[in-house]
TORFIFI-222737 format. One record per residue (C-alpha): residue number from 1; residue in one letter; x, y, z. Coordinates in Angstrom, 3 decimals. Layout:
<atoms>
(atom NUM, 'A', (X, Y, Z))
...
</atoms>
This chain:
<atoms>
(atom 1, 'M', (-9.247, -5.481, 4.203))
(atom 2, 'T', (-9.121, -1.844, 5.331))
(atom 3, 'A', (-12.093, -0.579, 7.335))
(atom 4, 'L', (-10.814, 2.919, 8.168))
(atom 5, 'A', (-8.232, 4.827, 6.173))
(atom 6, 'G', (-6.742, 8.310, 6.199))
(atom 7, 'T', (-4.770, 9.415, 3.135))
(atom 8, 'G', (-2.563, 12.486, 2.830))
(atom 9, 'L', (-4.069, 14.054, 5.947))
(atom 10, 'R', (-3.113, 17.661, 6.633))
(atom 11, 'V', (-4.088, 19.851, 9.581))
(atom 12, 'A', (-2.661, 23.300, 10.250))
(atom 13, 'R', (-2.834, 25.406, 13.412))
(atom 14, 'G', (-1.784, 28.855, 12.325))
(atom 15, 'D', (1.701, 28.548, 10.877))
(atom 16, 'R', (2.244, 25.113, 12.386))
(atom 17, 'Q', (1.532, 22.007, 10.316))
(atom 18, 'V', (0.224, 19.464, 12.871))
(atom 19, 'L', (-0.404, 16.785, 10.239))
(atom 20, 'D', (1.590, 17.007, 7.044))
(atom 21, 'G', (0.429, 14.319, 4.627))
(atom 22, 'A', (-0.093, 11.470, 7.112))
(atom 23, 'D', (-1.402, 8.105, 5.898))
(atom 24, 'V', (-2.859, 5.494, 8.253))
(atom 25, 'A', (-5.133, 2.482, 7.865))
(atom 26, 'L', (-6.955, 0.188, 10.264))
(atom 27, 'G', (-8.525, -3.124, 9.391))
(atom 28, 'P', (-10.675, -5.625, 11.293))
(atom 29, 'G', (-8.743, -8.044, 13.467))
(atom 30, 'E', (-5.664, -5.912, 14.041))
(atom 31, 'L', (-4.227, -3.917, 16.929))
(atom 32, 'V', (-2.199, -0.917, 15.787))
(atom 33, 'L', (-0.039, 1.306, 17.986))
(atom 34, 'L', (0.346, 4.975, 17.040))
(atom 35, 'A', (3.573, 6.241, 18.612))
(atom 36, 'G', (5.582, 9.450, 18.538))
(atom 37, 'R', (6.779, 12.408, 20.564))
(atom 38, 'N', (4.488, 14.853, 22.327))
(atom 39, 'G', (3.102, 17.163, 19.661))
(atom 40, 'A', (3.739, 14.709, 16.830))
(atom 41, 'G', (0.051, 14.863, 15.845))
(atom 42, 'K', (-1.237, 11.580, 17.339))
(atom 43, 'S', (-4.341, 12.984, 19.070))
(atom 44, 'T', (-5.169, 15.177, 16.079))
(atom 45, 'L', (-4.894, 12.181, 13.768))
(atom 46, 'L', (-7.330, 10.200, 15.923))
(atom 47, 'R', (-9.839, 13.062, 15.937))
(atom 48, 'V', (-9.642, 13.371, 12.152))
(atom 49, 'L', (-10.154, 9.625, 11.692))
(atom 50, 'L', (-13.120, 9.790, 14.049))
(atom 51, 'G', (-14.693, 12.684, 12.181))
(atom 52, 'A', (-14.486, 15.044, 15.159))
(atom 53, 'E', (-12.111, 17.347, 13.264))
(atom 54, 'R', (-12.125, 18.205, 9.577))
(atom 55, 'P', (-8.702, 18.003, 7.904))
(atom 56, 'D', (-7.356, 20.852, 5.791))
(atom 57, 'G', (-6.279, 18.313, 3.189))
(atom 58, 'G', (-6.470, 14.624, 2.438))
(atom 59, 'A', (-9.384, 12.245, 2.903))
(atom 60, 'V', (-10.799, 9.715, 5.377))
(atom 61, 'S', (-12.846, 6.716, 4.282))
(atom 62, 'L', (-14.897, 4.289, 6.356))
(atom 63, 'H', (-15.634, 0.933, 4.735))
(atom 64, 'G', (-14.671, 2.416, 1.384))
(atom 65, 'R', (-17.018, 5.396, 1.666))
(atom 66, 'S', (-16.033, 8.978, 2.449))
(atom 67, 'L', (-16.368, 9.579, 6.181))
(atom 68, 'A', (-18.119, 12.890, 5.474))
(atom 69, 'Q', (-20.963, 10.987, 3.808))
(atom 70, 'W', (-21.775, 9.000, 6.940))
(atom 71, 'P', (-24.613, 10.349, 9.138))
(atom 72, 'P', (-23.252, 11.067, 12.650))
(atom 73, 'R', (-25.274, 8.335, 14.407))
(atom 74, 'A', (-24.323, 5.711, 11.839))
(atom 75, 'R', (-20.670, 6.750, 12.092))
(atom 76, 'A', (-20.846, 6.529, 15.891))
(atom 77, 'R', (-22.083, 2.943, 15.620))
(atom 78, 'E', (-18.979, 2.087, 13.599))
(atom 79, 'I', (-16.251, 3.946, 15.512))
(atom 80, 'A', (-15.947, 4.305, 19.298))
(atom 81, 'F', (-13.430, 6.645, 20.876))
(atom 82, 'V', (-11.662, 6.977, 24.233))
(atom 83, 'P', (-10.282, 10.539, 24.488))
(atom 84, 'Q', (-7.121, 11.375, 26.384))
(atom 85, 'E', (-9.121, 13.412, 28.898))
(atom 86, 'A', (-12.849, 12.776, 29.326))
(atom 87, 'E', (-14.904, 15.726, 30.561))
(atom 88, 'T', (-17.897, 15.155, 32.852))
(atom 89, 'P', (-19.906, 18.395, 33.014))
(atom 90, 'F', (-22.665, 16.858, 35.168))
(atom 91, 'E', (-22.716, 14.814, 38.359))
(atom 92, 'Y', (-23.063, 11.528, 36.488))
(atom 93, 'T', (-22.468, 8.164, 38.052))
(atom 94, 'G', (-20.055, 5.878, 36.263))
(atom 95, 'R', (-22.923, 3.721, 35.046))
(atom 96, 'E', (-24.746, 6.753, 33.610))
(atom 97, 'L', (-21.631, 7.758, 31.693))
(atom 98, 'V', (-21.227, 4.258, 30.293))
(atom 99, 'A', (-24.905, 4.307, 29.271))
(atom 100, 'L', (-24.111, 7.258, 26.982))
(atom 101, 'G', (-22.203, 4.787, 24.851))
(atom 102, 'R', (-25.556, 3.292, 23.833))
(atom 103, 'H', (-26.848, 6.594, 22.435))
(atom 104, 'P', (-26.102, 5.751, 18.767))
(atom 105, 'H', (-28.319, 2.660, 19.057))
(atom 106, 'R', (-31.338, 4.278, 20.726))
(atom 107, 'Q', (-34.352, 5.904, 19.166))
(atom 108, 'R', (-34.963, 9.549, 20.046))
(atom 109, 'N', (-36.382, 9.916, 23.599))
(atom 110, 'A', (-36.415, 6.122, 24.038))
(atom 111, 'G', (-35.317, 4.607, 27.336))
(atom 112, 'L', (-32.683, 1.929, 27.767))
(atom 113, 'Q', (-33.774, -1.406, 26.354))
(atom 114, 'P', (-32.714, -4.855, 27.643))
(atom 115, 'D', (-29.955, -5.117, 25.028))
(atom 116, 'D', (-28.651, -1.684, 26.102))
(atom 117, 'L', (-28.565, -2.725, 29.762))
(atom 118, 'A', (-26.782, -5.960, 28.877))
(atom 119, 'A', (-24.163, -4.097, 26.825))
(atom 120, 'I', (-23.567, -1.678, 29.717))
(atom 121, 'E', (-23.032, -4.520, 32.190))
(atom 122, 'R', (-20.668, -6.327, 29.812))
(atom 123, 'A', (-18.618, -3.163, 29.335))
(atom 124, 'L', (-18.365, -2.494, 33.072))
(atom 125, 'A', (-17.347, -6.087, 33.767))
(atom 126, 'A', (-14.733, -6.020, 30.991))
(atom 127, 'V', (-12.752, -3.253, 32.729))
(atom 128, 'D', (-13.537, -4.373, 36.298))
(atom 129, 'A', (-15.534, -1.186, 36.974))
(atom 130, 'A', (-18.790, -2.642, 38.310))
(atom 131, 'P', (-17.814, -2.176, 42.006))
(atom 132, 'F', (-17.690, 1.639, 41.674))
(atom 133, 'A', (-20.072, 2.149, 38.744))
(atom 134, 'D', (-22.832, 3.710, 40.862))
(atom 135, 'R', (-20.612, 6.329, 42.486))
(atom 136, 'P', (-20.477, 9.898, 41.140))
(atom 137, 'V', (-17.546, 10.181, 38.772))
(atom 138, 'T', (-16.294, 13.198, 40.740))
(atom 139, 'T', (-15.468, 10.794, 43.593))
(atom 140, 'L', (-13.474, 8.378, 41.431))
(atom 141, 'S', (-9.710, 8.146, 41.241))
(atom 142, 'G', (-7.944, 8.912, 37.968))
(atom 143, 'G', (-7.582, 5.216, 37.194))
(atom 144, 'E', (-11.221, 4.470, 38.001))
(atom 145, 'H', (-12.358, 7.358, 35.827))
(atom 146, 'R', (-10.182, 6.005, 33.009))
(atom 147, 'R', (-11.800, 2.590, 33.223))
(atom 148, 'I', (-15.265, 4.168, 33.038))
(atom 149, 'A', (-14.202, 6.058, 29.902))
(atom 150, 'V', (-13.045, 2.813, 28.285))
(atom 151, 'A', (-16.260, 1.065, 29.331))
(atom 152, 'R', (-18.317, 3.811, 27.712))
(atom 153, 'A', (-16.585, 3.157, 24.385))
(atom 154, 'L', (-16.962, -0.606, 24.775))
(atom 155, 'A', (-20.694, -0.226, 25.436))
(atom 156, 'T', (-21.088, 1.181, 21.926))
(atom 157, 'E', (-20.008, -2.234, 20.603))
(atom 158, 'A', (-18.537, -0.545, 17.528))
(atom 159, 'P', (-16.335, -2.685, 15.262))
(atom 160, 'L', (-13.589, -0.031, 15.332))
(atom 161, 'L', (-12.090, 1.374, 18.524))
(atom 162, 'L', (-9.754, 4.390, 18.742))
(atom 163, 'L', (-8.055, 5.086, 22.075))
(atom 164, 'D', (-5.877, 8.037, 23.110))
(atom 165, 'E', (-3.474, 7.117, 25.957))
(atom 166, 'P', (-5.889, 4.518, 27.406))
(atom 167, 'T', (-3.427, 3.221, 30.032))
(atom 168, 'S', (-2.737, 6.634, 31.583))
(atom 169, 'N', (-3.573, 6.692, 35.316))
(atom 170, 'L', (-4.060, 2.914, 35.360))
(atom 171, 'D', (-2.125, 0.790, 37.824))
(atom 172, 'L', (0.034, -1.982, 36.380))
(atom 173, 'E', (-2.556, -4.747, 36.784))
(atom 174, 'H', (-5.397, -2.843, 35.130))
(atom 175, 'A', (-3.170, -1.493, 32.363))
(atom 176, 'L', (-2.170, -5.051, 31.502))
(atom 177, 'R', (-5.760, -6.262, 31.783))
(atom 178, 'L', (-6.835, -3.544, 29.355))
(atom 179, 'V', (-4.193, -4.534, 26.806))
(atom 180, 'L', (-5.237, -8.183, 27.027))
(atom 181, 'L', (-8.884, -7.168, 26.690))
(atom 182, 'L', (-8.045, -5.262, 23.510))
(atom 183, 'R', (-6.261, -8.334, 22.164))
(atom 184, 'R', (-9.403, -10.403, 22.811))
(atom 185, 'L', (-11.493, -7.829, 20.942))
(atom 186, 'V', (-9.065, -8.012, 18.029))
(atom 187, 'R', (-9.249, -11.805, 17.954))
(atom 188, 'A', (-13.037, -11.429, 17.763))
(atom 189, 'G', (-12.627, -9.276, 14.644))
(atom 190, 'R', (-12.532, -5.678, 15.860))
(atom 191, 'G', (-9.976, -3.129, 14.716))
(atom 192, 'V', (-8.171, -1.204, 17.470))
(atom 193, 'L', (-5.915, 1.849, 17.079))
(atom 194, 'I', (-4.104, 3.115, 20.185))
(atom 195, 'A', (-2.101, 6.329, 20.565))
(atom 196, 'S', (0.300, 5.794, 23.449))
(atom 197, 'H', (3.750, 6.497, 24.856))
(atom 198, 'D', (3.839, 3.146, 26.703))
(atom 199, 'L', (5.915, 1.307, 24.115))
(atom 200, 'N', (7.226, -1.399, 26.457))
(atom 201, 'L', (3.737, -2.469, 27.528))
(atom 202, 'L', (1.887, -2.164, 24.224))
(atom 203, 'A', (4.321, -2.931, 21.395))
(atom 204, 'P', (4.686, -6.664, 22.204))
(atom 205, 'H', (0.900, -7.063, 21.863))
(atom 206, 'C', (0.454, -5.049, 18.651))
(atom 207, 'D', (0.281, -6.272, 15.072))
(atom 208, 'R', (1.635, -3.035, 13.618))
(atom 209, 'V', (3.210, 0.217, 14.793))
(atom 210, 'V', (2.793, 3.570, 13.044))
(atom 211, 'L', (5.561, 5.960, 14.084))
(atom 212, 'L', (4.493, 9.590, 13.669))
(atom 213, 'H', (7.080, 12.348, 13.558))
(atom 214, 'A', (6.446, 16.050, 12.873))
(atom 215, 'G', (3.021, 15.271, 11.437))
(atom 216, 'R', (4.256, 12.621, 9.020))
(atom 217, 'V', (4.479, 8.832, 9.163))
(atom 218, 'F', (8.169, 8.172, 9.758))
(atom 219, 'A', (7.802, 4.378, 9.650))
(atom 220, 'A', (5.025, 1.785, 9.716))
(atom 221, 'G', (5.034, -1.992, 9.952))
(atom 222, 'A', (5.952, -4.777, 12.364))
(atom 223, 'P', (6.830, -3.525, 15.883))
(atom 224, 'A', (10.351, -4.959, 15.823))
(atom 225, 'D', (11.099, -3.186, 12.541))
(atom 226, 'V', (9.467, 0.180, 13.262))
(atom 227, 'L', (10.910, 0.446, 16.779))
(atom 228, 'A', (14.404, -0.482, 15.656))
(atom 229, 'P', (17.164, 1.468, 17.461))
(atom 230, 'A', (17.847, 3.759, 14.498))
(atom 231, 'N', (14.180, 4.831, 14.283))
(atom 232, 'V', (13.886, 5.354, 18.032))
(atom 233, 'Q', (17.040, 7.482, 17.958))
(atom 234, 'A', (15.777, 9.566, 15.048))
(atom 235, 'V', (12.260, 10.162, 16.393))
(atom 236, 'F', (12.686, 10.245, 20.170))
(atom 237, 'G', (16.331, 11.244, 20.451))
(atom 238, 'V', (17.182, 8.360, 22.794))
(atom 239, 'R', (19.153, 5.155, 22.440))
(atom 240, 'S', (17.293, 1.846, 22.427))
(atom 241, 'E', (19.270, -1.034, 23.945))
(atom 242, 'A', (18.677, -4.381, 25.588))
(atom 243, 'P', (18.106, -3.849, 29.327))
(atom 244, 'G', (21.221, -4.088, 31.426))
(atom 245, 'G', (19.526, -3.827, 34.830))
(atom 246, 'F', (16.305, -4.848, 36.530))
(atom 247, 'F', (13.975, -2.989, 34.135))
(atom 248, 'P', (12.176, -3.284, 31.809))
(atom 249, 'R', (10.389, -6.467, 32.838))
(atom 250, 'E', (7.887, -8.711, 31.115))
(atom 251, 'F', (4.633, -8.503, 33.048))
(atom 252, 'R', (1.985, -11.220, 33.124))
(atom 253, 'L', (-1.230, -11.674, 35.072))
</atoms>
């Protein structure tokens, strides 16, 4: 069953076609990796699927209904997003930022309720961010800030989760912990779509890979098929071979 689908998506920036007829689908209980070169259109595709950017062509549907027909708060309860770079215009603490993830569930001008507070604590614990959650985010390291951004999306408790380079700035342990957390969410029935360059870490844990190239889907399917040497050569311009030295390694907690 498909929960979120984009069909024939087109986005232009001046004379440049960022998305050129891209199709992508995400269902409950699957972890999908969106891969491709810089500038392939991955971040734009996520924003279009989220409803943050209107496509010039094509359509997005959420649970079989046009995304444009969903009220913003209702849509935000269904799809949570971790942007590539999270801006913090105010001197928020980490916990205050995570609390913003509960906004779609709260009545106007209402304070945090017990279920909101519980969701915030669960999200912080999930990414091991509780120890620094009450510090101003301006004092956090890049990796700590990244974990707060992920926790904010988790606090929404949306059934669909879109993440743009979620492992950037994370050390090896926390990057692996995040991937395993996402797998647990998928086993519990959520749908997760990740745009990332970290193929070695993420591909072994994904159900499908969508390979984006020049705004179009070059290949989609099982990781071993999509990331076959011929596809990697065509899209990334590099050879893909079995390791002959110390790296890459298989990492486990």
